[in-house]
C-alpha positions in Angstrom: -0.5 10.0 34.7 0.5 8.1 31.5 0.0 4.3 31.6 2.3 2.0 29.6 0.5 -0.9 28.0 1.6 -4.1 26.1 0.8 -4.6 22.4 0.1 -8.0 20.9 3.6 -8.0 19.4 5.1 -7.7 23.0 6.2 -4.1 22.5 5.2 -1.4 25.0 3.5 1.9 24.2 1.6 4.7 26.1 -2.1 4.2 26.4 -3.8 6.6 24.0 -7.4 7.5 25.1 -8.1 9.2 21.8 -6.9 6.2 19.8 -9.3 3.9 21.7 -12.2 6.3 21.3 -11.6 6.5 17.6 -11.6 2.7 17.3 -15.0 2.7 19.1 -16.5 5.3 16.8 -15.6 3.1 13.8 -18.0 0.5 15.2 -20.8 3.1 15.0 -20.5 4.4 18.5 -21.4 8.1 18.9 -18.2 10.2 19.7 -19.4 11.3 23.1 -20.2 7.7 24.2 -16.9 6.5 22.7 -14.9 9.0 24.8 -16.9 8.1 27.9 -16.1 4.4 27.4 -12.4 5.2 26.8 -12.3 7.2 30.0 -13.8 4.3 31.9 -11.3 1.9 30.5 -8.4 4.3 31.3 -9.5 4.3 35.0 -9.5 0.5 35.2 -6.4 -0.6 33.4 -3.2 -1.3 35.2 0.4 -0.7 34.0 1.5 -3.2 31.3 -2.1 -4.3 30.6 -2.3 -6.1 27.3 -4.2 -4.6 24.4 -6.4 -7.8 24.4 -7.4 -7.0 28.0 -8.1 -3.4 27.1 -10.2 -4.5 24.1 -12.3 -6.9 26.3 -12.9 -4.1 28.8 -13.9 -1.7 26.1 -16.2 -4.3 24.5 -17.9 -4.9 27.9 -18.7 -1.3 28.3 -19.8 -0.9 24.7 -22.2 -3.9 24.9 -23.8 -2.2 27.9 -24.5 0.7 25.6 -25.4 -1.2 22.5 -25.1 -4.9 21.8 -24.8 -4.5 18.0 -22.1 -1.9 18.3 -20.3 -4.3 20.7 -20.4 -7.1 18.1 -19.1 -4.8 15.3 -16.3 -3.7 17.6 -15.2 -7.3 17.9 -14.6 -7.6 14.1 -10.8 -7.9 14.4 -11.0 -10.7 16.9 -13.7 -12.4 14.8 -11.3 -12.6 11.9 -8.8 -14.4 14.1 -11.5 -16.8 15.2 -12.0 -18.0 11.6 -9.2 -20.5 12.1 -7.3 -22.6 12.9 -7.0 -23.5 9.2 -7.0 -20.7 6.7 -9.7 -22.3 4.5 -12.7 -20.5 6.2 -10.8 -17.2 5.7 -10.4 -17.9 2.0 -14.1 -18.6 1.7 -14.9 -15.5 3.6 -12.7 -13.3 1.3 -14.5 -14.8 -1.7 -17.8 -13.8 -0.2 -16.6 -10.3 0.4 -15.4 -10.0 -3.2 -18.7 -11.3 -4.5 -20.6 -8.7 -2.5 -18.4 -6.0 -4.2 -19.2 -7.2 -7.7 -16.6 -9.8 -8.4 -17.0 -13.4 -9.4 -14.8 -15.5 -7.1 -13.8 -19.2 -6.8 -11.7 -20.8 -4.1 -9.0 -23.4 -4.2 -8.3 -23.4 -8.0 -5.4 -25.4 -9.5 -3.8 -23.3 -12.2 -1.0 -24.0 -14.6 2.0 -21.9 -14.3 4.8 -21.7 -16.9 7.1 -23.7 -14.7 4.8 -25.5 -12.2 1.1 -25.9 -11.2 -0.2 -23.7 -8.4 -3.1 -24.0 -6.0 -4.6 -20.5 -5.9 -6.7 -19.5 -2.8 -9.1 -17.3 -4.7 -9.5 -16.5 -8.4 -11.6 -13.4 -8.9 -12.8 -11.5 -12.0 -14.5 -8.1 -12.5 -15.1 -6.1 -15.6 -13.1 -8.4 -17.8 -10.0 -8.4 -15.5 -8.8 -11.5 -13.6 -7.0 -11.6 -10.3 -5.0 -14.3 -8.5 -5.4 -13.9 -4.8 -3.3 -15.5 -2.0 -4.9 -15.3 1.5 -2.5 -15.1 4.5 -4.4 -15.9 7.6 -3.0 -15.3 11.1 -4.5 -16.5 14.4 -3.3 -13.5 16.4 -2.4 -9.8 16.0 1.3 -10.3 16.9 2.1 -11.7 13.5 2.5 -9.4 10.5 2.9 -10.5 6.9 6.5 -9.8 5.8 8.2 -9.1 2.5 9.1 -12.8 2.0 5.3 -13.6 1.6 4.9 -10.7 -0.8 7.8 -12.0 -2.9 6.4 -15.5 -2.9 2.8 -14.4 -3.9 4.1 -12.1 -6.7 6.4 -14.8 -8.1 3.5 -17.3 -8.3 1.4 -14.7 -10.0 4.1 -14.1 -12.6 4.4 -17.8 -13.3 0.7 -18.1 -13.9 0.6 -14.9 -16.0 3.4 -16.1 -18.2 1.7 -19.5 -18.8 -1.6 -17.8 -19.8 0.1 -15.2 -22.0 2.1 -17.9 -23.8 -1.2 -19.3 -25.2 -2.8 -17.8 -28.3 -5.7 -15.5 -27.5 -4.8 -15.1 -23.8 -2.6 -12.0 -24.0 -3.2 -9.8 -21.0 -5.9 -12.2 -19.5 -4.3 -12.2 -16.0 -4.4 -8.7 -14.6 -2.9 -8.7 -11.1 -1.8 -10.7 -8.1 -3.2 -9.9 -4.7 -2.1 -10.6 -1.2 -5.0 -10.5 1.4 -4.3 -10.8 5.1 -6.3 -10.3 8.3 -3.4 -8.5 10.1 -0.9 -5.9 8.9 1.9 -6.1 6.4 5.5 -5.0 7.2 6.8 -1.8 5.7 9.1 -3.7 3.3 6.1 -5.8 2.1 4.1 -2.7 1.4 7.1 -1.1 -0.3 7.8 -4.1 -2.5 4.1 -4.5 -3.4 3.8 -0.9 -4.5 6.9 -1.2 -6.6 6.1 -4.5 -8.2 2.4 -3.9 -8.8 1.1 -6.5 -6.3 -2.1 -5.4 -4.6 -2.3 -5.8 -0.8 -5.5 -5.7 1.1 -4.9 -6.0 4.9 -6.1 -4.5 8.1 -6.3 -0.8 7.6 -4.5 -0.9 4.2 -5.0 0.6 1.7 -7.0 3.4 3.4 -10.1 3.3 1.1 -10.1 -0.4 0.3 -8.7 -2.0 3.5 -10.1 -5.3 4.7 -12.3 -3.7 7.4 -13.6 -1.0 5.0 -14.6 -3.7 2.5 -16.4 -5.5 5.3 -18.0 -2.6 7.1 -19.2 -0.8 3.9 -21.5 -3.8 3.1 -22.0 -5.2 6.6 -20.2 -8.4 5.6 -19.5 -9.5 9.2 -18.3 -13.1 9.6 -20.5 -15.4 11.8 -17.6 -15.4 14.3 -18.6 -11.9 15.3 -21.7 -13.3 17.0 -21.1 -14.0 20.7 -23.0 -17.3 20.4 -20.7 -18.6 17.7 -18.5 -20.9 19.7 -15.7 -23.0 18.2 -17.7 -26.2 18.1 -20.5 -24.3 16.2 -18.3 -23.1 13.4 -17.6 -26.3 11.5 -21.3 -27.1 10.9 -21.9 -23.5 9.8 -19.0 -23.4 7.4 -19.8 -26.9 6.1 -23.3 -25.5 5.2 -21.8 -22.4 3.6 -23.0 -20.1 6.3 -20.1 -17.7 6.4 -21.7 -14.3 7.1 -23.9 -13.1 9.9 -26.1 -11.7 7.1 -26.6 -15.3 5.8 -28.3 -16.1 9.1 -30.3 -12.9 9.2 -31.6 -13.5 5.6 -33.0 -16.9 6.5 -36.3 -17.7 8.1 -35.8 -18.9 11.7 -36.9 -22.5 11.1 -34.9 -22.7 7.9 -31.8 -21.6 9.7 -32.3 -24.0 12.7 -32.7 -26.9 10.2 -29.8 -25.9 7.9 -27.3 -24.9 10.5 -26.7 -28.4 11.8 -26.6 -27.0 15.4 -28.8 -27.7 18.4 -31.9 -25.5 18.7 -30.7 -23.4 21.6 -27.4 -22.4 19.9 -29.2 -21.8 16.5 -31.8 -19.6 18.2 -29.2 -17.6 19.9 -27.2 -17.1 16.7 -30.4 -16.1 14.8 -31.3 -13.5 17.5 -27.9 -12.0 17.4 -27.6 -11.9 13.6 -31.0 -10.2 13.3 -29.8 -7.6 15.8 -26.5 -7.0 14.0 -28.0 -7.1 10.5 -31.6 -5.6 10.7 -33.7 -5.5 7.6 -33.3 -2.2 5.8 
C-alpha cells in the first residue's frame, strides 16, 4: 500500500522505495544492500512521515552496514550544518574549487562601474576569472529563486563593466556564478541559462553539481563527521580545518593540538575522519 510522506517544503508525495535506494547507492552502498535498507525503512515509516525522519532512519540502517557510507550519506545535512552564517560555506566552496584546479579567494571587495561589491569567492582557472556568489540555506525547504539569480548577474555585469573600462583589461572577467547548497527554482535555472550565469547547486548541473564536485574528490566538510557538534565547529573553522580530509591528513597529535578542542572530541573526530578518508 502506497504511503504518503511530507517533503521539507511541506508538500506531500508518495514514498518511492527506488528513489531512496538510489540515494543510498550514491553514498557507495552496493545496490542489493541499498534496496534492503529501503525496504526496512518502508516497513517502519508511518503516513505523513517527514523526509528528515526517513533520512535519519535510512542513515541508522546504513551505519549498521558501514559507518563510512553512513557518513557520506549525511552529506546534504552536513552542508546545512555549516551555518548559521554563510561564511563557512563560502570558505568550503573555495576549498572545493581549489581541489579542482582553481585559485580562489573569499570576501574580496571589488570595484564595480557603479558601486563597490563584496564578492563571496573570486576564482581563476586557465586565465579566466569568475565572480561567485554563495547562497547558503539552513534547510532543504528553501530554494534559490530567480530574484537571487537576477541580483547575482547584475553584480557580475557591474564588475565586468568596470574592469573592461580600464586599458588592458578587456575580457578579463569571464563569468558570474551562483552556488547554493539547495536547489534553484525553474525560473532561476531558465534565466541563468539564457543570461550566461553559471549555477552550481544540489544535483545541478548533472555533471558538475555541488555533490558531484564534492564526491569526485572526497571533499566532505567536517560537519559530515558525527562527532562534529556545533560547539566544535567554530574552533575548527577558525583554524582553517574545513574538510574531513584536512583532519585525516594530519598526524594525530598535530590535529589534537591545532584543533582547539578537548582531547576526547579531537580523538573522536580524528578516528572518524580516518575512517571516511583512508589513505590511498
